[in-house]
GULUMMI-888900 format. One record per residue (C-alpha): residue number from 1; x, y, z. Coordinates in steps of 0.2 Angstrom, whole numbers, plus 2048, in hexadecimal, padded with zeros to 3 digits. Example, Ala and Ser with C-alpha at 12.3 -4.5 7.8 and 13.67 -1.06 7.14 Angstrom:
residues 2
{rec 1; {83E; 7EA; 827}} {rec 2; {844; 7FB; 824}} 
***
This chain:
residues 90
{rec 1; {57A; E7D; 7C7}} {rec 2; {56E; E7A; 7B9}} {rec 3; {568; E6A; 7C0}} {rec 4; {564; E73; 7D1}} {rec 5; {55A; E80; 7C8}} {rec 6; {550; E72; 7BF}} {rec 7; {54D; E68; 7CF}} {rec 8; {547; E78; 7D8}} {rec 9; {53B; E7C; 7C9}} {rec 10; {534; E6B; 7C9}} {rec 11; {531; E6C; 7DB}} {rec 12; {529; E7C; 7DA}} {rec 13; {51D; E77; 7CC}} {rec 14; {518; E67; 7D5}} {rec 15; {514; E71; 7E5}} {rec 16; {50A; E7D; 7DB}} {rec 17; {500; E6E; 7D2}} {rec 18; {4FD; E65; 7E3}} {rec 19; {4F7; E75; 7EB}} {rec 20; {4EB; E79; 7DD}} {rec 21; {4E4; E68; 7DD}} {rec 22; {4E1; E69; 7EF}} {rec 23; {4D8; E79; 7ED}} {rec 24; {4CE; E73; 7DF}} {rec 25; {4C8; E64; 7E9}} {rec 26; {4C3; E6F; 7F7}} {rec 27; {4B8; E79; 7EC}} {rec 28; {4B1; E6A; 7E4}} {rec 29; {4AC; E63; 7F5}} {rec 30; {4A1; E72; 7F8}} {rec 31; {497; E70; 7E8}} {rec 32; {494; E5D; 7EA}} {rec 33; {482; E57; 7F0}} {rec 34; {481; E52; 802}} {rec 35; {47F; E40; 805}} {rec 36; {474; E3A; 815}} {rec 37; {484; E33; 81D}} {rec 38; {48D; E44; 81B}} {rec 39; {47E; E4D; 821}} {rec 40; {47D; E42; 831}} {rec 41; {490; E44; 834}} {rec 42; {48E; E57; 832}} {rec 43; {480; E57; 83F}} {rec 44; {48A; E4C; 84B}} {rec 45; {499; E58; 84A}} {rec 46; {48D; E67; 84C}} {rec 47; {486; E5F; 85C}} {rec 48; {497; E5C; 863}} {rec 49; {49C; E6E; 860}} {rec 50; {48D; E73; 86A}} {rec 51; {491; E68; 878}} {rec 52; {4A3; E6E; 879}} {rec 53; {4A7; E76; 88A}} {rec 54; {4AC; E88; 889}} {rec 55; {4BA; E8F; 894}} {rec 56; {4AD; E99; 89E}} {rec 57; {4A3; E89; 8A2}} {rec 58; {4B3; E80; 8A7}} {rec 59; {4B8; E8E; 8B3}} {rec 60; {4A7; E8E; 8BB}} {rec 61; {4A7; E7B; 8BD}} {rec 62; {4B9; E7C; 8C5}} {rec 63; {4B3; E8A; 8D1}} {rec 64; {4A4; E80; 8D6}} {rec 65; {4AF; E70; 8D9}} {rec 66; {4BB; E7B; 8E3}} {rec 67; {4AC; E81; 8EE}} {rec 68; {4A5; E70; 8F0}} {rec 69; {4B6; E69; 8F6}} {rec 70; {4B8; E77; 902}} {rec 71; {4A7; E74; 909}} {rec 72; {4AC; E61; 90C}} {rec 73; {4BC; E66; 914}} {rec 74; {4B4; E72; 920}} {rec 75; {4A7; E64; 924}} {rec 76; {4B5; E58; 928}} {rec 77; {4BE; E64; 933}} {rec 78; {4AE; E68; 93D}} {rec 79; {4AB; E55; 93F}} {rec 80; {4BD; E52; 945}} {rec 81; {4BB; E60; 952}} {rec 82; {4AA; E5B; 959}} {rec 83; {4AE; E49; 95C}} {rec 84; {4BE; E44; 965}} {rec 85; {4C8; E36; 95D}} {rec 86; {4C8; E26; 968}} {rec 87; {4D2; E17; 965}} {rec 88; {4CB; E07; 96D}} {rec 89; {4D9; DFA; 96D}} {rec 90; {4D2; DE9; 972}} 
***
């Protein structure tokens, strides 16, 4: 029983230390000077975020594609009805 309490306490202390280290490193990363490579990467990520397609744009594009497919389908149906199908077997 005593051994179990000790192992639980050690595990708790180790978890606390690791979490505090991670938090400290995150705070230190904000105060570090920005290198040119990091600035370029940050700019690239920002541009990618701007180019990301929103659900509204995706829905509008899907509706436009659906309308275009319907237009093609109607044109094919009209072409089939206007010209009779003939088979020339030679």
